[in-house]
N, C-alpha and C positions, 0 to 999 in steps of 0.2 A: 241339200240340208245334211249336216253332220249330226249324228245322234250319239247320246251317251246311254248305254243300257245299264240300269241299276237292278240287280237281283233283289227281290223283295219276298223272302220266304213267308212273312206273315200274311201277305196277300195272295200267296200261291202263284206268283208269277214275276214278271219283269216289268219295269217301267222304262219307256223310251222317252228320253229327254232331248229336246231340240237344243243342241249345244250353242248355236248362235243366239237364240232367244234367251237362254239361261245366262250367257255372258253379258248380255245387255243389262241384266239386273244384278250383275256381280256374283253370280252363282257358278260354282264349278262342281265336278263330280263328287268331291269330298263333302261340300256343303249340302248338296242335294241328298247324298247318302245319309248324312247326319240327320237331316230333316225327316227323311223317311223312317229312319230308326226311331226318332223321337215319337212319331205318331203311331208306331207299331209296337215294338217291344220295349222302348225306352232307351235312354242313353246311360251307359255304364259310367258312373262317376267315382266309384271306389269299391273296395272289398272290405269285409269285416269278418273276423274270426272270433266267435264267442270263446270265452275262457274254457268252457267245458266241451269244446268240439275241436276236431282235427280239420273239419271242412270250413272253407270260406263261404260267405254269403255275398252275393252281388248286391250292390247298392245302386239302384237305377232311378232316374228321374223320368216320369212318364205321365201321360194324360190318364184321366179316369177311364176305366174299361169301356164305358159307353161312348167315349169320344175317340177311341183308338181305331186305327185302320186306314187303309188307302182305298178309297172308292173312286173308280174312274167315272168322270161325268159322262152323261149320255151324249153330249155334244162338247167338242173341245172348248175350253174357256178362252175367251178373247182377252188378251192383255193389252192395255193401253201403253203406247210408247211415249 
C-alpha cells in the first residue's frame, strides 16, 4: 500500500492517506491537503489591506470553530466501492 503523508499542524500531527483508495475517489495529495486545510485553519481566498494600515489581512473561508478540526476515528472508516 502506497501512502501520502499530509502534515497537519492544526491537529498536531500527520495524516497517512492510502494513495490507491484515494485515487479510486478521484482524490490526490493536493485535494486532500486542501480538504484538511478547510476543516482546520480555512482556505486562503484573498488578502485585504485597509486604507489606514500597512499590513494585509488574510481572507479565509472556514467552518465555525466548533466544527473545525481533524479527529481520527477510533476504528478506520469503511468506504464502499
